[in-house]
N, C-alpha and C positions, 0 to 999 in steps of 0.2 A: 504211890505214884510210880509205878514200874514203867509206864509208857515214857518214851523220850520227851523231853521238854524242848519246845521249839520257840524261837523268837519270831516276831512279826516279820522281820526281814527274811528269815529262812522260809516262812510260809508264803509270803505275799510278794517278795521282791522289793524293789525300791531301795532307798537309803534312809538314813536318819533325817534328812532334810527334804528329799524329793518325794512328792506324793505318789501313792500307789496308783498305777493306771487302771488295773483290773484285778480285783481280788477274787472274782467269781470262779475261775478255774480251780484256785486253791480251795475255795469253799466246797466245790463239787467233789474234789478228792477227799476232803475231810469227811463229808457226809457219807462217802462210800466206805469209810473205815468202821471199825468196831466201836462206835460210840464216840463221846467227846474226847478231843485231844487236849494236851497240856500246852498252855501258852505262857511264855514269860512276858509279863507286863511291866510297866514302870514300878508298880507297887508290890507285886508278888507273882506267884505262879497260879494261874487260873485254868479252870476247865472251860474250853471253848465249845459252846453249844450251837450247832449249826443246822440241825434238822427241824423242819417246820413243826412237827408234832411235839418234839422235845421243847422247842421254844414256847409253844402254847402251854405246855404243862407247867413250865417254870413260871411264866408270867401270870397264870391263873391262880397259882398256889402260893400266896404270900405267907402262909403258915410255915411251910417247909423251906421256902426260898425268900429270904428277907431282903428288903431294899436297904438295910443298914450298911450294906457293902459300899454304898455311895458316900458314907461319912468320910472315908479316907481318900476319896477321889474328888468328885464334883463338890462334895460338901466343904472341902478345904477352900475352894474358890468361891462358891456361892453363899456359904453359911448354911445353917440348918433350914431345909425346905421339905416339902412333901415328898420330894424324890427319894429321901432316905428314911421316911417314916413308914410304919406299919400299923395295922389294926386300928384301934380307936383314935389314936393320935392322928393318924393319916386321915381318917374319916372326918374328924373335927375340922382340920385345916382345909380339907377338900370342900366341906360344906360352907366354910367361911369365904373361900376363894371363888367357887364355881359360879355364884350368881353374877359376879362382875364380868364373867366371860361367857355368859349364857347367850343363846340366840337373840333373846329380847334385848339384851344390853348391846349387842353388836349390830342390830338392824338400824334402818333409818339413816340418820345423818352420817354415820360412819361409812356406809357404803357409798354415799354421795361424795364424802370427803376423800375416800380412797380413790375414786375415779378422778377427782380434781388433782390429787397429788400425782397420780400416774400421768395425767395430761401435762402437768407442770414440768415433770422430768423429761417427758418426750419432747416437749417444746424446745428443750435445750439442745437437742441434736437432730431434730427431724429435717432441718434445712441442710444438713451435711450430706445426706444420701448414704451415709455409712456410720457405723457405731460399734463399740464393744459393749454388747448388751449386759455383760456381767458387771463391768466397771461402771457403765453409765446408766443402767436401769436396775437389774435384779439385786445388786449389792446395796443400792440406795433406797429403793421404793418401799420394801416391807418395813424397814426400820423407821422411815419417816411416818408411815401410817401408825406404827406402834407408838411412837413418841407423841403423835397427835392424841391417841387414846390416853396416854399417861398425863397429858397436859404439860409436856416439857417444851420450853421456849425453843423456837427454831434456831436461835443463836447457839444453843447448847448441844444440838444434834450431833455435830461432827465429833466432839470429844467423847460423848457417850458411845457413839458408833466405834470409835477407836478402842475404847475400853472393852466393848463387847467382842470385838474381833480378837482381842488378846485372849479372851476366855477359851475360844476354840483352838488356840495354839498352845494350850497348856502342856501338851506332850513335848513340844519342841522348846518351849520357853516358859517353864513353870514359874520362875521368878517374875517374869513380865505379867503373867496372868494374875499372880497374887497382888502385885502392885496395882493392876487395873481394877481388881475387885475392891481393894481398899479405897482407891480413888472414887469409884462409883458409889461406894457406901458413904463416903464423906460428902458426896454431892447429894445423895438421896435422903439422908437422915433429916436435914433441915426442911426439905420439901415435904416429907411425911409429917413432920411436926406441924408445919404450917397448914397442911390440909386437915389436920385434926381440929384446929381452931377455926379455920376458914375454909370449909369444903367448897369445891368448885364444880362438882359433878363428874369429874374425870375418874379414871380407874384408880389412881392413888387415893382420891377422896373416898371412893366406895370401899376400898380395902381398909382404910383408916377407921371407917365407921361400921364395918361389918361385925355382926354379933350372932352367935348361936348359943342359946340358953345362957345369955349374959356374959359369954366369953368372947373376947376379941383378939386381934393380932397385935403383938408388941411392935414397936417401931422397927427393931432389928429384924423381926420376922418378915415384916413387909418389905424392907430393903433387900433381904435375902431372896424373897420370892420374886421381886422385880428384877434382880440380877438373872435369876433363872428364866423369867419370861423373856427378857431381852434376847437370850440365846435361843430358847425353845420356840418363842413366838415370832421372832424376827430373823435372827441370824440363820437358822435352819430353813426358814421359808425362802430365803434368797437362793438356797441350793435347789429347792423344789422348783422354783420358777426358772432358774437357769437350766436345770436338767430337762424340764419339760420343753423349753424352747429348743434346746439342742436335739432332743429326741424327735420332735416334730419336724424340724428342718432337715434332719437326716432321714426322715420317712415322709416324703412330700405328699403321698396319697393320704396318709393319716392326718397330715397337717390340714389338708383341704377339708376333711370331714370334721376335724376339731373346730374349725371356724364356722361351721354351719349352724350350731346351736349351743346353748349353755350346757345342755345335758351331754353333748359330745365332748365339750371342753372339760367338764367335770370327769368324764370317763378317762380323758387323757391325763388329767392330774392324778387320778387314782392309779392309773397304770404307771405313771412316773414314780409315784410313791412306792410301788412294788418293785419296779425295774431298777430304780436307783434310789433306794431309801436314803434320805438326807442324813439321818442319824443311823449309823450302821450297828451300833452296839449299846447295850445297857448292862449294868452290873447287878448281880444278886449274890447272896451268901446263904449256904445251907444252915438251917437251925437245928438239924439233927442228922444222924447218919441216914442216908437215903440212896436212891439210884436214879439215874437219868440215862435213857438210851441203852440200858443194859449194863451201865458202868456204875459200880459202887462208889459213893461219895461220902467222905467223913463229915462229921459235924464241923461247921466253920469253914467249909471249902468255899473258895471264891469262884464265881462263875462269870464268864463273859458271854452274854446272850446275844448272838449275832442276828439281829433283825434282817439285815441285808442278805445273809445266807439263807435264812428261812424263806424269804420272799423269792428266792430263786430255786427252791427245792423242787426237783423234778417229780417227787412223789405227790406234791400238792398242785403244781402248775404244769400244764401241758406246754412243752417247748419253752421253758422258763426264761431263756436268754433272749427270746423274741419280744420286741416291743409291740404291743397290740392293744389299741384303745378299745377294741370291741371284746376284750377278754371277759368272759362270764362263766362262772363267778370269779370275783377278784377279791378274795378275803385276805388281803395283805395285813401285815402286822407292823407297818411303818410307824403307827402311833401307839404301839403297845397294845396291851389287853388288860382286862380286869380292873382292879381298883386304880391302877396307875395308868390307865388309858389317858393319853395326853389331854390335859384340861384346855390347852390352847388350840386344839385341832380345828375347831370351827373358825377361829380367827385365821388360821393358816389357809383354810379353804377359801374364806372370803377374800383375803389378800391376793391369793394366787388367781382366783377366778376373775376378780376385777382387774388386776394388773395385766394378766395375759390377754383378756378380751379387749382391753383398751389398746394394748400394744399391737395385736393382730388387726384391729380395726383401722388403726391410724397409719401403720407402716405398710404401704402398698408394695406389692411385688417383693416381699421380704424373703431373703435367701442368704445362705452362708456366703461369706466372702471367699474368693479363690484361695486355695491352700488352707482354708480353715476346716478342721475336722470335727469340731464340736466335742472334743474329747472330755470325758468326765473323769475326775481323779479324786483320790483321798481314800482313807481307810475308816477312821472313826466317823468323819463327816465326808460326804461325797457331793460333788457338783463340779461344773466346768469352772476352770480358773480364768478363762477368757472365752468370748463368743463374738467373733468379728462377723458382722453382717453388712449387707447392702440392701437398699430399698430406694423407692422413688422419692427424691428430695421434695419437700414441700415447705412452704412458709409456715412458721409457728402460728398458732391461733391468734386472732386479733385481741 
């Protein structure tokens, strides 16, 4: 490790408590250097992988680049999940989990109910003519949809949401994240046990009774996976929705096109995933001495794989800092690649498409409020922390 070791503050600016406003100039500088740089993280010193081709190489090759790196990071909070598994163990758990999140499982009533939830939330502020769409919509909507899938009573939504939010602040408050993980586990374990004896058809019931070759998931494995899903399937989705609204409202011509059809809206969502990836980084660890981007790496080296940097790589994307919903091709890596491609991606697309189309349909003359920039912030997770808008006030639905 002869290269200088740099901290996140040195590379990206900000402070320990203030979110990073724009990491992309730093990523561009790092991509222009001679291979991965060294980054001091909370846990150790890691190689920061920023180039698109290098990121694809690492994500596709789980034989050389293991996901066990997540055992000392996300695993401490979530428990053991597929995020830190490799090989046959990962494939078994993926096969147990995937049917519950398949397109067939997510069709029909869920799409109808997602629209109803979006309408219910919009009804709470549509009469005002103004709103903070982060606080009043994007932060709330996807998790309410997800709790509907889980079969969680409405009265319990707020406390589970509070715990889930603590997970994403683990860097600033690790003790709080651990406490939240324990509290969520204490809540979920009796629910899982109840669904084993009295299934109700919800996602927890399907996971409790899933089997592959006679093997199922233990109660703690289900609880750990549900913690992960709450963050991956709901918390990060609110960043996608918020960032998409911000991007479109600051690009009015593209906003008009995105409202014309579902296909244009889907293109806007995909461009948002590339332009402002909600999850910016994933972890890997080398299983042998190898190389990435021309840099020799020892066995056991920790890697921070920067999805957000790869999605702005000028070698892969023309004018990568430009938001363009007509970008073709758009082979972003926001959901990962290979075996660990996000199992909840279809749910994220469904939530985002239904939520945004409902919002754009009902809020007429939607625009940013005066002095609102729609700024997107964060390093590990990115999205707007507020989004004040104005629109034509209307009475809630009867």
